[in-house]
C-alpha positions in Angstrom: 117.3 30.9 141.7 115.5 27.4 141.6 113.8 28.2 145.2 113.1 31.8 144.0 111.3 30.3 141.0 109.5 28.0 143.2 108.4 30.7 145.6 107.1 32.5 142.7 105.5 29.9 140.5 102.1 29.6 142.5 101.7 33.5 142.0 102.8 33.4 138.4 100.0 30.4 137.7 97.4 32.4 139.2 98.2 35.5 137.4 98.4 33.4 134.1 94.8 31.9 134.9 93.7 35.6 135.7 94.9 36.9 132.3 93.2 34.0 130.4 90.3 34.7 132.0 90.1 38.4 131.4 91.3 38.0 127.6 90.0 35.0 126.1 87.3 35.6 123.3 86.8 39.2 124.2 84.9 40.3 121.1 82.1 37.8 121.8 80.0 39.9 124.1 78.2 42.8 122.1 79.2 46.2 123.2 77.4 48.0 126.0 76.0 51.2 125.2 78.6 52.8 127.7 81.5 50.9 126.4 80.5 52.0 122.8 80.5 55.4 124.0 84.0 55.2 125.5 85.4 53.3 122.8 84.2 56.1 120.0 85.9 58.8 122.2 89.0 56.6 122.1 88.6 56.5 118.4 88.3 60.3 117.9 91.6 60.6 120.5 93.6 58.2 118.0 92.2 60.4 115.2 92.9 63.8 116.7 95.8 63.1 118.7 94.1 65.2 121.6 91.6 64.6 123.9 88.9 67.3 125.6 87.6 66.3 129.0 83.9 66.9 129.3 82.7 67.2 132.7 79.2 66.9 132.5 78.8 63.1 132.1 81.8 61.5 131.3 84.9 60.4 133.6 88.5 60.9 133.4 90.8 60.3 130.6 93.3 57.5 131.7 91.0 54.9 130.1 91.0 56.8 126.5 94.8 57.4 126.9 95.5 54.1 127.6 93.1 52.7 125.1 94.7 54.9 122.5 98.4 53.8 123.2 97.6 50.0 123.2 95.7 50.7 119.7 98.9 52.3 118.0 100.9 49.3 119.4 98.5 47.0 117.8 98.4 49.0 114.5 95.2 50.7 114.7 95.2 54.3 113.8 91.3 55.4 113.3 88.3 54.6 114.8 87.4 52.4 111.9 90.3 50.2 112.7 89.9 50.2 116.3 88.5 47.0 117.7 86.8 45.3 120.5 89.3 43.3 121.5 91.9 46.2 121.7 89.7 48.5 123.7 88.8 45.6 126.1 92.5 44.5 126.5 93.0 47.7 128.5 90.9 46.8 131.6 92.0 43.1 131.0 95.6 44.1 131.5 94.8 46.4 134.4 92.6 43.8 136.1 95.5 41.3 136.2 98.0 43.7 137.5 95.6 44.2 140.4 96.3 40.5 141.3 99.8 41.0 141.9 99.2 44.3 143.7 96.5 42.4 145.8 99.1 39.7 146.8 101.9 42.4 147.7 99.3 44.3 149.6 98.3 40.8 151.4 101.7 40.1 152.3 101.4 40.8 156.2 98.9 37.7 156.2 101.8 35.3 155.2 103.0 33.9 151.6 100.3 31.5 151.0 97.3 33.5 152.5 98.4 36.5 150.2 98.1 34.1 147.5 94.6 33.0 148.3 93.4 36.6 148.6 95.1 36.9 144.9 93.3 34.0 143.6 89.8 35.1 145.2 90.4 38.5 143.3 91.3 36.5 140.3 88.3 34.6 140.3 85.6 37.1 141.3 82.6 37.1 139.0 82.1 40.9 139.1 85.9 41.6 138.6 86.4 39.0 136.0 83.3 40.4 134.2 84.1 44.2 134.4 88.0 43.5 133.4 86.5 42.5 130.0 84.4 45.8 129.9 85.7 49.1 128.5 84.6 51.1 131.6 87.2 52.8 134.1 86.2 51.1 137.2 88.8 48.2 136.6 91.4 51.0 136.5 90.4 52.6 139.5 90.7 49.6 141.5 94.2 49.0 140.2 95.3 52.5 140.9 93.8 52.4 144.3 95.7 49.3 145.3 98.8 50.8 144.0 98.2 54.1 145.7 97.6 52.0 149.1 100.7 49.8 148.1 103.0 52.9 147.9 101.6 54.8 150.8 102.4 51.6 153.0 105.6 51.4 151.7 106.5 54.9 152.6 105.0 54.6 156.0 107.3 51.5 156.9 110.3 52.7 155.2 110.2 56.6 155.1 111.5 56.9 151.7 110.4 60.2 150.0 110.2 58.2 146.8 107.4 55.9 147.9 105.2 59.3 148.9 105.9 60.6 145.3 104.8 57.0 143.9 101.7 57.1 146.3 100.9 60.9 145.1 101.2 59.8 141.3 98.7 56.9 142.2 96.3 59.0 143.7 96.9 61.4 140.8 95.9 58.6 138.3 92.9 57.6 140.5 91.5 61.1 140.0 92.4 61.2 136.6 90.3 57.9 135.9 87.0 58.8 138.3 85.7 61.8 140.2 85.0 59.1 143.0 88.9 58.9 143.9 88.5 61.1 147.1 86.1 58.7 148.3 88.6 55.8 148.4 91.2 58.3 149.6 89.5 59.3 152.6 88.4 55.9 153.6 92.0 54.7 153.5 92.7 57.8 155.6 90.0 57.0 158.0 91.1 53.6 158.4 94.5 54.4 159.1 93.5 56.5 161.8 91.2 54.2 163.4 93.7 51.3 163.4 97.2 53.3 164.0 96.1 55.9 166.4 98.9 58.2 167.6 101.5 56.0 165.7 103.7 57.7 163.3 105.3 56.8 160.1 109.2 56.0 159.9 110.2 59.2 158.0 111.6 62.3 160.3 109.8 64.4 157.4 106.1 63.5 157.2 105.2 67.0 156.4 107.4 67.4 153.7 106.6 64.0 152.2 103.1 64.7 152.3 103.3 67.7 150.6 105.3 66.3 147.8 102.8 63.4 147.6 100.0 66.2 147.2 102.2 67.8 144.3 102.7 64.7 142.6 98.9 63.8 142.8 97.9 67.2 141.4 100.6 67.2 138.5 99.6 63.9 137.4 95.9 64.5 137.3 96.5 68.0 135.7 98.5 66.3 132.8 96.1 64.0 132.0 93.1 66.4 132.0 94.7 69.1 130.2 95.8 66.3 127.7 99.4 66.8 128.6 99.3 70.5 128.3 97.2 70.9 124.9 93.8 71.3 126.6 94.6 73.8 129.7 90.7 74.2 130.1 90.5 70.5 131.2 92.2 70.8 134.6 89.8 73.5 135.3 86.8 71.3 134.0 88.1 68.7 136.1 86.8 70.5 139.2 83.5 71.2 137.6 82.9 67.6 137.7 81.6 67.9 141.4 79.0 70.6 140.6 77.7 68.7 137.9 77.3 65.7 140.2 75.7 67.8 143.0 73.1 68.8 140.3 72.4 65.3 139.0 72.5 63.6 142.3 71.6 66.3 144.7 68.4 66.1 147.0 66.3 68.1 144.4 67.5 66.2 141.4 65.3 64.0 139.3 65.6 60.4 139.4 68.2 59.0 137.3 66.6 55.4 136.8 69.6 53.7 138.5 68.4 54.2 142.2 67.9 51.0 144.1 67.5 49.8 147.7 70.2 49.7 150.2 70.8 46.1 150.2 71.5 46.0 146.5 75.1 45.1 146.9 74.5 42.7 149.5 72.4 40.4 147.2 75.1 40.4 144.8 77.5 38.8 147.3 74.8 36.7 148.6 72.4 34.0 146.9 69.3 34.7 144.9 67.4 33.4 142.1 66.5 35.6 138.8 64.7 33.9 135.7 65.5 30.3 136.8 69.3 30.7 137.4 71.0 31.1 140.6 73.5 33.6 141.2 75.7 33.6 144.3 78.9 34.4 146.2 77.7 33.1 149.6 80.7 31.0 150.1 83.2 33.6 149.6 81.2 36.1 151.6 80.9 33.9 154.5 84.6 33.4 154.5 85.0 37.1 154.4 82.6 37.9 157.2 84.6 35.4 159.4 87.6 37.1 158.5 85.9 40.5 159.6 85.2 38.8 162.8 88.7 37.7 163.4 89.9 41.2 162.6 87.4 42.4 165.4 89.0 39.7 167.8 92.5 40.4 167.1 95.0 43.6 167.3 96.3 43.3 164.0 96.7 46.6 162.6 96.8 45.4 159.0 93.6 43.3 159.1 91.5 45.7 161.3 92.5 48.2 158.6 91.2 46.1 155.7 88.1 45.5 157.5 87.5 48.9 158.3 87.9 50.1 154.5 85.8 47.2 153.5 83.1 48.4 156.0 83.1 52.2 155.2 83.0 51.5 151.4 80.4 49.0 151.4 78.2 51.3 153.9 78.7 54.3 151.3 77.9 52.6 148.3 74.9 51.1 150.1 73.8 54.3 151.4 73.9 56.3 148.4 70.7 55.6 146.1 72.6 55.6 142.7 73.9 52.1 142.4 75.3 50.3 139.2 76.7 46.6 139.6 80.3 47.7 138.5 80.7 49.5 141.4 80.7 46.1 143.3 84.2 45.2 142.2 85.4 48.0 144.8 84.3 45.7 147.6 86.0 42.4 146.7 89.8 43.5 147.4 88.9 44.0 151.1 86.6 40.9 151.0 89.5 38.8 149.7 92.0 39.8 152.0 89.5 39.0 155.0 88.5 35.5 153.4 92.3 34.6 153.1 92.8 35.7 156.7 89.9 33.5 157.5 91.5 30.6 156.1 95.0 31.4 157.6 93.0 31.4 161.3 91.5 28.1 160.4 94.7 26.5 159.2 96.1 27.5 162.8 93.9 25.0 164.3 94.3 21.8 165.2 94.1 19.6 162.0 93.1 22.8 160.6 94.8 22.8 157.6 92.9 20.3 155.7 89.6 22.1 156.7 91.2 25.2 155.5 92.2 23.7 151.9 88.6 22.3 151.8 87.0 25.9 152.3 89.4 26.9 150.0 88.5 24.8 147.1 85.1 25.4 147.8 85.1 29.0 147.6 87.2 28.9 144.4 85.1 26.4 142.5 82.1 28.4 143.5 83.7 31.7 142.3 84.8 30.0 139.3 81.4 28.5 138.2 79.9 31.9 138.7 82.5 33.6 136.8 82.3 31.0 133.8 78.6 31.6 133.8 78.8 35.5 133.9 81.5 36.0 131.6 81.3 33.3 129.4 78.3 31.2 129.0 75.7 34.0 129.6 77.7 37.3 129.1 74.7 39.4 127.4 72.0 37.7 129.4 69.2 39.8 130.8 69.3 37.7 133.9 73.1 38.1 134.6 73.3 40.6 137.3 76.3 42.1 136.0 74.9 42.5 132.3 73.2 45.7 133.2 71.1 47.0 130.7 72.9 45.4 128.3 72.8 45.6 124.3 70.8 42.7 122.9 72.9 40.3 120.7 70.6 41.8 117.9 73.0 44.8 117.6 75.4 42.7 115.9 73.1 42.4 113.0 72.9 46.2 112.5 76.2 46.4 110.6 75.4 43.7 107.7 72.2 45.3 107.2 73.7 48.6 106.9 76.2 47.2 104.3 73.8 45.6 102.2 71.4 48.7 102.0 74.7 50.6 101.0 75.6 48.2 98.1 72.2 48.2 96.9 71.6 51.9 97.0 74.8 53.7 96.8 74.8 57.3 97.6 71.5 57.1 99.8 71.8 58.0 103.4 71.5 55.6 106.0 69.3 57.4 109.0 69.1 56.4 112.7 66.2 58.3 114.2 65.9 57.2 117.9 66.0 59.0 121.4 68.6 56.1 122.4 70.7 54.5 119.6 74.3 53.5 121.5 76.2 51.3 120.6 75.2 51.7 116.8 77.5 54.5 116.5 80.3 52.1 117.3 79.1 49.3 114.9 78.4 51.4 112.1 81.6 53.2 112.5 83.9 54.0 109.4 80.7 53.6 107.1 79.7 56.6 104.9 76.4 58.5 104.7 75.4 57.4 108.5 73.6 60.1 110.4 71.8 60.0 113.9 69.0 62.1 114.9 66.9 62.0 118.3 63.7 63.0 116.5 62.4 62.7 112.9 64.0 65.0 110.3 61.9 66.4 107.8 63.2 64.3 105.3 63.5 60.6 106.4 63.9 58.6 103.5 67.1 56.7 102.6 68.7 53.4 101.8 67.9 52.2 105.4 66.2 53.8 108.3 66.5 52.6 111.8 64.1 54.0 114.3 62.8 53.4 118.2 59.6 52.1 118.1 58.1 55.0 119.9 58.8 57.1 116.9 58.2 54.7 113.8 54.6 56.0 113.1 56.0 59.8 113.1 58.9 58.2 110.8 56.4 56.2 108.8 54.2 59.2 107.9 57.2 61.0 106.6 58.6 58.4 104.0 57.8 58.7 100.6 59.0 55.6 99.1 58.4 51.9 99.5 60.0 50.1 102.5 60.1 46.9 104.0 59.7 46.7 107.7 61.7 44.5 110.4 62.5 44.7 113.9 65.5 44.5 115.9 66.4 44.7 119.5 68.6 47.2 121.0 68.5 46.3 124.6 65.9 44.4 126.8 62.6 46.2 126.2 63.8 48.5 123.4 63.0 47.5 120.0 64.1 49.1 116.8 62.0 49.2 113.4 64.2 48.8 110.4 62.8 50.2 107.2 64.7 48.8 104.1 64.6 50.6 101.0 62.9 48.5 98.3 64.8 48.1 95.0 
């Protein structure tokens, strides 16, 4: 027992450190507009007990169901009671689980290289940042790792239960984001590339494959249909792809998220922005060496990881639509390749000391960048992961509205702006709050919040005396606040 505990202790320490990085002071950073939108949807699910999937511009329901379940455990039953900490705990927990999954997935490298891969994932700046961010990406990474792990267990053991587990994992992936088929197809291509004509251990691969597909479809259908209460949701899940073609097709209008092909390479390299240096060059260099080792050797596992990583990086780089949270899909493969590089160095003469030195350098640089991005400057416009992030000023709106309602009870609060998220989250639970994208005929109220672009139109319709102040919403977007004079 003591020997077993000693073997598990290093991974346990890495997992505890990962959990702390993902859960410490979760409410400190202002809510991003996307986070706020998802949190409001979770609150609506809490109150209504039923989720209706919208295929036009939203993702799958696993995030909302997980958030609602955790909220109930924490005693939060309404949108007004829901907190930033609760919703952000969801990706934090899944992100911590992914550390264990990657350590298990990297087991063919050996015990300590697998531990190194897990540590690299635990300290990765984008992975930590988005494990503290209420969006679907971290859940998708976790479900992908679980699916790959279960699929490998089925391949080697031939046990049908692992095929069913892999299918359920694929269903959870699909119920998280519509991009799930990309990762599944990449995994299959990587398998074909390294296994060739090799066959799984089972004597009934066709039957197990059908069982896995059935498990995937059932899992996804249950979640999209809100466990049978909204059967149209399963149909609408397919409609997501039609909307995606309309939005991202060749004739589609620009989304504003188009970036050059080298955008992700820059994130994993070294660059300076606004006087601050952002980098993952040491980690990326170690992973690049691991990729060269995978090419030189005939180890199926390592070649498969390299193939998977190259395909994912190529597809995301060639696709014009780019956002920084997609970068976390690069990290598991890079972490395994970097760990393989350390293992190869350790096998050289006097290589252990060199391997330890490289490991310390990489972990130190990753931790330094993680501390800066997630704790020191989590909402700084120069932070490459704080993408179109809400201004710290959003934390001031609630106090202004509370004071206005106290001074002028019964008077409406009007938010008039073409963009107003995350304000619906920060003003949740307050009475007499309304939102407009253009000025209504009657603009008077206890407090009016409007965009700078619509301020003149609103000002022309006001019939009472107001004091004007300015607050930021996000970088480059300022709101004018009209406060009713007593």
